[in-house]
C-alpha positions in Angstrom: -8.9 -10.7 5.4 -7.7 -12.9 8.3 -10.4 -14.2 10.6 -9.0 -12.4 13.6 -9.3 -9.0 11.9 -12.0 -6.7 13.0 -13.7 -4.1 10.9 -11.2 -1.2 10.7 -11.5 2.2 12.1 -14.9 2.2 13.6 -15.4 5.6 15.2 -17.7 6.2 18.1 -20.5 8.8 17.4 -19.8 12.3 18.7 -22.6 14.4 19.8 -25.0 11.8 18.5 -23.7 12.0 15.0 -21.2 10.0 13.1 -18.7 12.6 12.0 -16.1 10.2 10.5 -16.5 8.3 7.3 -14.2 5.6 5.8 -13.9 4.3 2.3 -12.1 1.1 1.5 -9.5 1.7 -1.2 -8.0 -1.8 -1.5 -8.0 -5.1 0.4 -6.1 -8.3 0.4 -6.1 -11.5 2.4 -3.8 -10.1 5.1 -4.0 -6.3 4.6 -6.4 -3.5 3.7 -6.2 0.2 3.0 -8.9 2.7 4.1 -9.3 6.4 3.3 -10.8 8.2 6.3 -12.1 11.7 6.7 -13.1 13.1 10.1 -14.9 16.4 10.7 -14.8 16.4 14.5 -13.6 19.5 16.4 -12.6 20.7 19.9 -16.2 20.5 21.1 -16.8 16.9 20.1 -16.5 13.9 22.4 -13.2 12.0 22.3 -13.5 8.4 21.1 -11.8 5.2 21.9 -10.6 2.4 19.5 -9.0 -1.0 19.7 -7.7 -2.9 16.7 -6.8 -6.6 16.4 -4.3 -5.9 13.7 -1.3 -3.6 13.3 -2.1 -0.1 11.9 0.0 2.5 10.1 -2.1 5.6 9.3 -0.6 8.5 7.3 -2.1 11.9 8.2 -2.7 13.6 4.9 -4.1 16.8 6.3 -5.4 18.2 9.6 -4.4 17.1 13.1 -5.7 15.2 16.1 -4.4 14.1 19.5 -3.9 10.5 20.4 -3.5 9.1 23.9 -2.0 5.6 24.3 0.0 3.6 26.9 3.2 5.3 25.4 1.8 8.8 26.1 -0.1 11.6 24.4 0.8 12.6 20.8 -0.2 15.3 18.4 -0.7 13.8 15.0 -0.1 16.3 12.3 0.1 16.4 8.5 2.9 14.2 7.2 3.1 12.2 10.5 2.2 8.6 10.9 0.0 7.0 13.6 1.3 3.6 14.7 -1.0 1.1 16.3 0.0 -2.3 17.7 -2.3 -5.2 17.5 -4.7 -5.5 20.5 -3.8 -2.1 21.9 -6.3 0.6 22.6 -6.1 4.4 22.1 -8.2 7.5 22.6 -8.3 10.2 19.9 -9.7 13.8 19.9 -9.4 17.1 18.1 -8.3 19.5 20.8 -6.4 21.9 18.5 -8.4 22.1 15.3 -11.3 20.6 13.3 -11.0 17.5 11.1 -8.4 15.3 9.6 -7.8 13.1 6.6 -5.9 9.8 7.0 -5.1 6.9 4.8 -4.8 3.8 7.0 -3.0 0.6 6.3 -3.9 -2.5 8.4 -1.8 -5.6 8.6 -2.8 -9.0 10.0 -0.5 -10.0 12.8 1.3 -12.9 11.0 1.9 -10.7 7.9 3.3 -7.8 10.0 5.5 -10.3 11.8 6.9 -11.5 8.5 7.8 -8.0 7.4 9.3 -7.0 10.7 11.4 -10.1 10.8 13.0 -9.2 7.5 13.3 -5.5 8.2 14.0 -5.3 11.9 15.3 -8.8 12.5 12.6 -9.4 15.0 9.3 -11.1 14.3 7.9 -9.9 17.6 8.7 -6.2 16.8 6.1 -3.7 18.1 5.9 0.1 17.8 7.4 1.7 21.0 5.3 4.9 20.4 2.1 5.7 18.6 3.5 8.5 16.4 6.3 8.8 13.8 6.7 12.6 13.1 6.9 14.0 9.6 10.4 14.0 8.2 12.3 14.6 4.9 13.1 10.9 4.6 9.4 9.9 4.7 8.3 12.5 2.1 8.5 10.0 -0.8 6.6 7.4 1.2 3.9 9.9 2.0 3.6 10.9 -1.7 3.2 7.2 -2.7 0.5 6.9 -0.1 -1.4 9.8 -1.5 -1.4 8.1 -4.9 -2.7 4.8 -3.5 -6.2 5.6 -4.7 -5.1 6.1 -8.3 -5.0 2.5 -9.5 -1.4 1.8 -8.3 -0.2 -1.5 -7.0 -1.8 -1.2 -3.5 -0.3 -4.4 -2.1 3.2 -3.3 -3.1 2.6 0.1 -1.6 1.2 -1.4 1.6 4.3 -3.6 2.0 6.6 -0.7 1.2 4.9 1.5 3.7 5.4 -1.1 6.5 9.0 -1.7 5.5 9.9 2.0 5.5 8.1 2.8 8.8 9.5 -0.3 10.6 13.0 0.5 9.3 12.7 4.1 10.5 11.4 3.2 13.9 13.8 0.3 14.5 16.8 2.0 13.1 17.5 -0.7 10.5 18.0 -0.1 6.8 15.7 -1.9 4.4 17.9 -4.4 2.5 16.0 -6.1 -0.3 19.0 -6.7 -2.7 20.2 -10.1 -1.4 18.2 -13.0 -3.0 19.1 -16.6 -2.4 20.0 -18.4 -5.7 17.1 -20.8 -5.2 14.7 -17.9 -4.9 16.2 -16.1 -7.9 15.6 -19.3 -9.9 12.0 -19.3 -8.9 11.6 -15.6 -9.8 13.2 -16.3 -13.2 10.5 -18.9 -13.9 7.9 -16.4 -12.8 9.2 -13.8 -15.2 8.9 -16.3 -18.0 5.4 -17.1 -17.0 4.3 -13.5 -16.9 5.8 -12.9 -20.4 4.0 -15.9 -21.8 0.7 -14.9 -20.2 1.0 -11.1 -20.4 -2.5 -10.5 -21.6 -4.2 -12.9 -19.2 -5.5 -12.1 -15.7 -2.5 -12.4 -13.4 -2.6 -11.7 -9.7 0.1 -11.6 -7.0 -1.4 -14.5 -5.0 -1.2 -16.9 -8.0 2.3 -15.9 -8.8 3.5 -16.4 -5.2 1.8 -19.8 -5.1 3.6 -20.8 -8.3 6.9 -19.7 -6.8 6.2 -21.6 -3.5 6.7 -18.4 -1.5 4.6 -16.2 0.8 3.2 -13.2 -1.0 5.5 -10.8 0.9 8.7 -12.8 0.4 7.8 -13.2 -3.3 7.1 -9.5 -3.7 10.4 -8.6 -2.0 12.5 -11.1 -4.1 10.8 -10.2 -7.3 11.6 -6.5 -6.8 15.2 -7.3 -5.9 15.6 -9.3 -9.1 13.5 -7.3 -11.6 13.9 -3.8 -10.2 10.1 -3.4 -10.0 7.0 -5.1 -8.6 5.2 -7.8 -10.5 2.4 -5.4 -11.2 4.8 -2.8 -12.6 6.6 -5.5 -14.7 3.3 -6.7 -16.2 2.1 -3.2 -17.1 5.4 -2.3 -18.7 5.3 -5.5 -20.7 1.8 -4.9 -21.8 2.6 -1.3 -22.8 5.6 -2.4 -24.9 3.6 -5.0 -26.7 0.8 -2.4 -27.3 3.4 0.0 -28.8 4.6 -2.8 -31.1 1.1 -3.5 -32.3 0.5 0.3 -32.9 3.2 0.5 -35.5 3.0 -3.0 -36.9 -0.8 -3.5 -37.3 -3.8 -1.4 -38.5 -6.0 -2.4 -35.5 -7.7 0.4 -33.6 -6.3 1.8 -30.5 -9.2 0.5 -28.5 -8.8 -3.0 -29.9 -5.1 -3.0 -29.1 -5.8 -1.7 -25.5 -8.3 -4.5 -24.9 -6.1 -7.2 -26.5 -3.2 -6.2 -24.3 -5.1 -6.7 -21.1 -6.3 -3.2 -20.3 -9.8 -3.0 -19.0 -10.6 0.5 -20.3 -9.2 2.9 -22.9 -8.7 5.8 -20.5 -6.3 3.8 -18.3 -4.4 2.6 -21.3 -4.1 6.1 -22.8 -2.9 7.5 -19.5 -0.3 4.8 -18.9 0.9 5.0 -22.5 1.4 8.7 -22.3 3.3 8.4 -19.0 5.6 5.8 -20.6 6.2 7.3 -24.0 5.4 11.0 -23.6 2.8 10.9 -26.3 -0.6 9.5 -26.9 -1.0 6.1 -28.7 -2.4 7.9 -31.8 0.6 10.3 -32.0 3.0 7.4 -31.3 1.5 5.5 -34.3 
């Protein structure tokens, strides 16, 4: 977390009680994801907040009103709350009780890097505090709702920012063009992942090897490989596990652990999703 980041989504008590609770889902050096549930209603006191970082909060269920410099908005299920760094806002539940949000927070320099690529402007800010629900954002919302299921949280966070910034700015997300120099670096990274498929590999180390920022590396890798580094590594591990299942007599548990999976249930679920059958039936 960057030094200028504050603790995220700290709600003021209402009627003497804290009626909102947050649970950190994932965190990185320049981003974090928090799951928030609020049980406030029309009779509870409105509360004020101010963040030092940029915020994109997906409303999973419920609704609340939000008043900012850009006006008053009714945030509803499927909509996105958009918060600029350093800006304050006031929230309340005038039309119902409670809401559930998954909130993505981005350090200012990280958000600037994404907006420079997507909107062509490193100084891009949200002109309004709400992006209404729409058909085009349905897939993004579904990905957000899966963000607590062991998916690649950093890739999801970057993709959420890209999609929302593109929608608000009117620019299309273009991640296909990769400079030949960057493509060469990604190629070396692909070889490294294959050679160290069963070792502990993280995005920060890979980006450092490629001499890229994490976001630029993630974007280039996906353009070259068609998937994120995390997805590529998991697919490689699953393929190698499948080969061991039919070429050795080792137990399923041993193969799962040898191939870099920390627990058997995760391995079984991913294997089933990939091959349509359990490891035992595949063997």
